[in-house]
TORKOL-4160 file (C-alpha; in steps of 0.2 Angstrom, whole numbers, padded with zeros to 4 digits, m for minus):
212
<pt num="1" X="0805" Y="0886" Z="0964"/>
<pt num="2" X="0815" Y="0896" Z="0978"/>
<pt num="3" X="0816" Y="0887" Z="0993"/>
<pt num="4" X="0822" Y="0892" Z="1010"/>
<pt num="5" X="0825" Y="0884" Z="1026"/>
<pt num="6" X="0825" Y="0896" Z="1041"/>
<pt num="7" X="0821" Y="0898" Z="1060"/>
<pt num="8" X="0803" Y="0901" Z="1066"/>
<pt num="9" X="0801" Y="0918" Z="1071"/>
<pt num="10" X="0786" Y="0925" Z="1082"/>
<pt num="11" X="0779" Y="0933" Z="1068"/>
<pt num="12" X="0777" Y="0915" Z="1061"/>
<pt num="13" X="0768" Y="0907" Z="1072"/>
<pt num="14" X="0749" Y="0912" Z="1068"/>
<pt num="15" X="0755" Y="0907" Z="1049"/>
<pt num="16" X="0762" Y="0891" Z="1055"/>
<pt num="17" X="0746" Y="0887" Z="1065"/>
<pt num="18" X="0736" Y="0891" Z="1050"/>
<pt num="19" X="0744" Y="0880" Z="1037"/>
<pt num="20" X="0747" Y="0867" Z="1050"/>
<pt num="21" X="0727" Y="0866" Z="1050"/>
<pt num="22" X="0727" Y="0866" Z="1029"/>
<pt num="23" X="0738" Y="0853" Z="1029"/>
<pt num="24" X="0729" Y="0841" Z="1042"/>
<pt num="25" X="0711" Y="0846" Z="1039"/>
<pt num="26" X="0701" Y="0831" Z="1038"/>
<pt num="27" X="0717" Y="0820" Z="1035"/>
<pt num="28" X="0716" Y="0809" Z="1051"/>
<pt num="29" X="0700" Y="0814" Z="1059"/>
<pt num="30" X="0686" Y="0827" Z="1054"/>
<pt num="31" X="0694" Y="0841" Z="1055"/>
<pt num="32" X="0711" Y="0840" Z="1066"/>
<pt num="33" X="0721" Y="0846" Z="1081"/>
<pt num="34" X="0739" Y="0848" Z="1075"/>
<pt num="35" X="0738" Y="0865" Z="1074"/>
<pt num="36" X="0734" Y="0867" Z="1093"/>
<pt num="37" X="0748" Y="0855" Z="1095"/>
<pt num="38" X="0760" Y="0869" Z="1087"/>
<pt num="39" X="0753" Y="0881" Z="1097"/>
<pt num="40" X="0755" Y="0874" Z="1114"/>
<pt num="41" X="0773" Y="0865" Z="1110"/>
<pt num="42" X="0782" Y="0882" Z="1111"/>
<pt num="43" X="0777" Y="0886" Z="1128"/>
<pt num="44" X="0781" Y="0868" Z="1134"/>
<pt num="45" X="0796" Y="0861" Z="1145"/>
<pt num="46" X="0800" Y="0848" Z="1132"/>
<pt num="47" X="0800" Y="0859" Z="1117"/>
<pt num="48" X="0817" Y="0861" Z="1107"/>
<pt num="49" X="0816" Y="0877" Z="1100"/>
<pt num="50" X="0834" Y="0875" Z="1089"/>
<pt num="51" X="0825" Y="0865" Z="1079"/>
<pt num="52" X="0810" Y="0876" Z="1075"/>
<pt num="53" X="0812" Y="0878" Z="1057"/>
<pt num="54" X="0800" Y="0884" Z="1043"/>
<pt num="55" X="0801" Y="0882" Z="1024"/>
<pt num="56" X="0797" Y="0897" Z="1014"/>
<pt num="57" X="0795" Y="0898" Z="0995"/>
<pt num="58" X="0796" Y="0917" Z="0987"/>
<pt num="59" X="0792" Y="0925" Z="1006"/>
<pt num="60" X="0778" Y="0912" Z="1010"/>
<pt num="61" X="0779" Y="0901" Z="1025"/>
<pt num="62" X="0773" Y="0885" Z="1016"/>
<pt num="63" X="0778" Y="0872" Z="1029"/>
<pt num="64" X="0784" Y="0869" Z="1048"/>
<pt num="65" X="0794" Y="0857" Z="1056"/>
<pt num="66" X="0793" Y="0855" Z="1077"/>
<pt num="67" X="0804" Y="0845" Z="1089"/>
<pt num="68" X="0801" Y="0840" Z="1106"/>
<pt num="69" X="0812" Y="0830" Z="1119"/>
<pt num="70" X="0809" Y="0811" Z="1120"/>
<pt num="71" X="0818" Y="0796" Z="1128"/>
<pt num="72" X="0822" Y="0778" Z="1128"/>
<pt num="73" X="0826" Y="0767" Z="1143"/>
<pt num="74" X="0835" Y="0751" Z="1141"/>
<pt num="75" X="0834" Y="0735" Z="1151"/>
<pt num="76" X="0846" Y="0740" Z="1165"/>
<pt num="77" X="0834" Y="0757" Z="1167"/>
<pt num="78" X="0849" Y="0767" Z="1158"/>
<pt num="79" X="0841" Y="0783" Z="1151"/>
<pt num="80" X="0845" Y="0790" Z="1132"/>
<pt num="81" X="0838" Y="0806" Z="1127"/>
<pt num="82" X="0831" Y="0806" Z="1109"/>
<pt num="83" X="0821" Y="0818" Z="1098"/>
<pt num="84" X="0804" Y="0818" Z="1092"/>
<pt num="85" X="0795" Y="0829" Z="1078"/>
<pt num="86" X="0778" Y="0835" Z="1077"/>
<pt num="87" X="0770" Y="0842" Z="1068"/>
<pt num="88" X="0779" Y="0841" Z="1051"/>
<pt num="89" X="0769" Y="0850" Z="1039"/>
<pt num="90" X="0768" Y="0858" Z="1020"/>
<pt num="91" X="0753" Y="0866" Z="1013"/>
<pt num="92" X="0744" Y="0855" Z="1002"/>
<pt num="93" X="0749" Y="0866" Z="0986"/>
<pt num="94" X="0766" Y="0864" Z="0989"/>
<pt num="95" X="0766" Y="0844" Z="0993"/>
<pt num="96" X="0776" Y="0833" Z="0983"/>
<pt num="97" X="0789" Y="0846" Z="0980"/>
<pt num="98" X="0803" Y="0841" Z="0993"/>
<pt num="99" X="0799" Y="0853" Z="1005"/>
<pt num="100" X="0797" Y="0840" Z="1018"/>
<pt num="101" X="0812" Y="0831" Z="1014"/>
<pt num="102" X="0822" Y="0848" Z="1016"/>
<pt num="103" X="0815" Y="0851" Z="1034"/>
<pt num="104" X="0819" Y="0834" Z="1038"/>
<pt num="105" X="0836" Y="0836" Z="1033"/>
<pt num="106" X="0842" Y="0851" Z="1039"/>
<pt num="107" X="0836" Y="0848" Z="1056"/>
<pt num="108" X="0843" Y="0831" Z="1055"/>
<pt num="109" X="0861" Y="0838" Z="1052"/>
<pt num="110" X="0859" Y="0848" Z="1068"/>
<pt num="111" X="0853" Y="0833" Z="1078"/>
<pt num="112" X="0868" Y="0824" Z="1073"/>
<pt num="113" X="0880" Y="0839" Z="1076"/>
<pt num="114" X="0872" Y="0840" Z="1093"/>
<pt num="115" X="0876" Y="0821" Z="1094"/>
<pt num="116" X="0859" Y="0814" Z="1096"/>
<pt num="117" X="0856" Y="0794" Z="1095"/>
<pt num="118" X="0841" Y="0793" Z="1085"/>
<pt num="119" X="0826" Y="0801" Z="1079"/>
<pt num="120" X="0810" Y="0793" Z="1085"/>
<pt num="121" X="0792" Y="0798" Z="1077"/>
<pt num="122" X="0775" Y="0790" Z="1077"/>
<pt num="123" X="0768" Y="0792" Z="1059"/>
<pt num="124" X="0765" Y="0784" Z="1043"/>
<pt num="125" X="0780" Y="0772" Z="1036"/>
<pt num="126" X="0777" Y="0777" Z="1017"/>
<pt num="127" X="0780" Y="0794" Z="1022"/>
<pt num="128" X="0798" Y="0792" Z="1032"/>
<pt num="129" X="0804" Y="0775" Z="1027"/>
<pt num="130" X="0811" Y="0785" Z="1013"/>
<pt num="131" X="0821" Y="0796" Z="1023"/>
<pt num="132" X="0830" Y="0780" Z="1032"/>
<pt num="133" X="0817" Y="0778" Z="1044"/>
<pt num="134" X="0813" Y="0761" Z="1051"/>
<pt num="135" X="0802" Y="0750" Z="1062"/>
<pt num="136" X="0805" Y="0753" Z="1079"/>
<pt num="137" X="0806" Y="0733" Z="1081"/>
<pt num="138" X="0822" Y="0732" Z="1069"/>
<pt num="139" X="0831" Y="0742" Z="1083"/>
<pt num="140" X="0820" Y="0733" Z="1097"/>
<pt num="141" X="0812" Y="0748" Z="1104"/>
<pt num="142" X="0795" Y="0745" Z="1109"/>
<pt num="143" X="0781" Y="0759" Z="1116"/>
<pt num="144" X="0782" Y="0762" Z="1135"/>
<pt num="145" X="0771" Y="0745" Z="1136"/>
<pt num="146" X="0782" Y="0734" Z="1128"/>
<pt num="147" X="0773" Y="0734" Z="1111"/>
<pt num="148" X="0780" Y="0738" Z="1095"/>
<pt num="149" X="0766" Y="0748" Z="1086"/>
<pt num="150" X="0767" Y="0750" Z="1064"/>
<pt num="151" X="0769" Y="0768" Z="1067"/>
<pt num="152" X="0783" Y="0770" Z="1078"/>
<pt num="153" X="0797" Y="0774" Z="1068"/>
<pt num="154" X="0816" Y="0775" Z="1071"/>
<pt num="155" X="0830" Y="0785" Z="1062"/>
<pt num="156" X="0847" Y="0778" Z="1069"/>
<pt num="157" X="0859" Y="0793" Z="1069"/>
<pt num="158" X="0874" Y="0784" Z="1078"/>
<pt num="159" X="0875" Y="0769" Z="1069"/>
<pt num="160" X="0875" Y="0752" Z="1080"/>
<pt num="161" X="0871" Y="0763" Z="1094"/>
<pt num="162" X="0856" Y="0753" Z="1101"/>
<pt num="163" X="0866" Y="0736" Z="1099"/>
<pt num="164" X="0856" Y="0719" Z="1105"/>
<pt num="165" X="0849" Y="0729" Z="1119"/>
<pt num="166" X="0829" Y="0730" Z="1123"/>
<pt num="167" X="0822" Y="0748" Z="1124"/>
<pt num="168" X="0808" Y="0757" Z="1129"/>
<pt num="169" X="0801" Y="0774" Z="1119"/>
<pt num="170" X="0792" Y="0788" Z="1129"/>
<pt num="171" X="0788" Y="0802" Z="1120"/>
<pt num="172" X="0783" Y="0819" Z="1128"/>
<pt num="173" X="0767" Y="0825" Z="1137"/>
<pt num="174" X="0767" Y="0839" Z="1127"/>
<pt num="175" X="0757" Y="0828" Z="1114"/>
<pt num="176" X="0743" Y="0823" Z="1127"/>
<pt num="177" X="0729" Y="0835" Z="1122"/>
<pt num="178" X="0715" Y="0841" Z="1130"/>
<pt num="179" X="0702" Y="0840" Z="1116"/>
<pt num="180" X="0689" Y="0853" Z="1122"/>
<pt num="181" X="0703" Y="0864" Z="1124"/>
<pt num="182" X="0709" Y="0861" Z="1106"/>
<pt num="183" X="0690" Y="0864" Z="1099"/>
<pt num="184" X="0690" Y="0880" Z="1108"/>
<pt num="185" X="0705" Y="0884" Z="1099"/>
<pt num="186" X="0699" Y="0881" Z="1083"/>
<pt num="187" X="0684" Y="0894" Z="1086"/>
<pt num="188" X="0698" Y="0907" Z="1082"/>
<pt num="189" X="0699" Y="0900" Z="1064"/>
<pt num="190" X="0690" Y="0903" Z="1050"/>
<pt num="191" X="0676" Y="0888" Z="1049"/>
<pt num="192" X="0679" Y="0874" Z="1040"/>
<pt num="193" X="0669" Y="0859" Z="1034"/>
<pt num="194" X="0673" Y="0844" Z="1046"/>
<pt num="195" X="0670" Y="0829" Z="1034"/>
<pt num="196" X="0674" Y="0810" Z="1032"/>
<pt num="197" X="0687" Y="0804" Z="1021"/>
<pt num="198" X="0695" Y="0786" Z="1018"/>
<pt num="199" X="0713" Y="0791" Z="1025"/>
<pt num="200" X="0704" Y="0793" Z="1041"/>
<pt num="201" X="0700" Y="0775" Z="1042"/>
<pt num="202" X="0718" Y="0770" Z="1035"/>
<pt num="203" X="0724" Y="0780" Z="1049"/>
<pt num="204" X="0714" Y="0769" Z="1063"/>
<pt num="205" X="0718" Y="0754" Z="1056"/>
<pt num="206" X="0737" Y="0760" Z="1057"/>
<pt num="207" X="0735" Y="0767" Z="1076"/>
<pt num="208" X="0728" Y="0748" Z="1081"/>
<pt num="209" X="0743" Y="0738" Z="1073"/>
<pt num="210" X="0758" Y="0731" Z="1080"/>
<pt num="211" X="0772" Y="0721" Z="1074"/>
<pt num="212" X="0779" Y="0704" Z="1083"/>
C-alpha cells in the first residue's frame, strides 16, 4: 500500500465529505451528519487549517482528519488552549490498515511542535486508547458541567502539565449542529438507506455514561 499523508486541498473538499459520509453512515444513528460537520468546519473561526490532512492511497483520498480549537479552564479560571479533532475517518474498505493512526501521528507531531498541551476528543476509548489517550478523569478534566464522560478522552502532549489541578473542558461551538440544515445538505449526495444497526445502541449507552 502506497500511503501518503498530506494537507487537504480545495479540490479534496467534496471527496472528503463523501468519504466521511461513507465512513459514518448508520454507525451512530440512521444515516449520519459528520459529512455536514466536515463541510461547515472549514469556514468556522475555530477551524485549524494547518492540521487539516488527508490520507491518499495510490492517488485516491481514503481518509481525513480535521481539528478545531478547544480549551480548558482551571479552578482559578486560567484558560489553556487545547485541540480537538473530528471528524476523523477512513473509507470502510481501507480501515484497520493503520491509516487513521498515520493521520493522528502526523498531526500530533505538528501539535507538539506548536507546544500544544493536549488533544481532547469525544470518542470511543477502544479507538483511541491505543494512541495514548486516557479518560478525562485521569487528569481531573471534567466537561463544562463538572462531569467525567466515558468518551471524553485526553492525550497529554506536555507530560505532567495538568498536575493536581481540576479542570473543565470546553469544545468548539462548531460542533453544535442545526439538524435541519444537516438533513438538507445530505440531499446533495447519492441516496442511501438509513437503517438501524447495533453500534447505534452502543453509542447511545456510551454518551450517557459517566465516571467518578
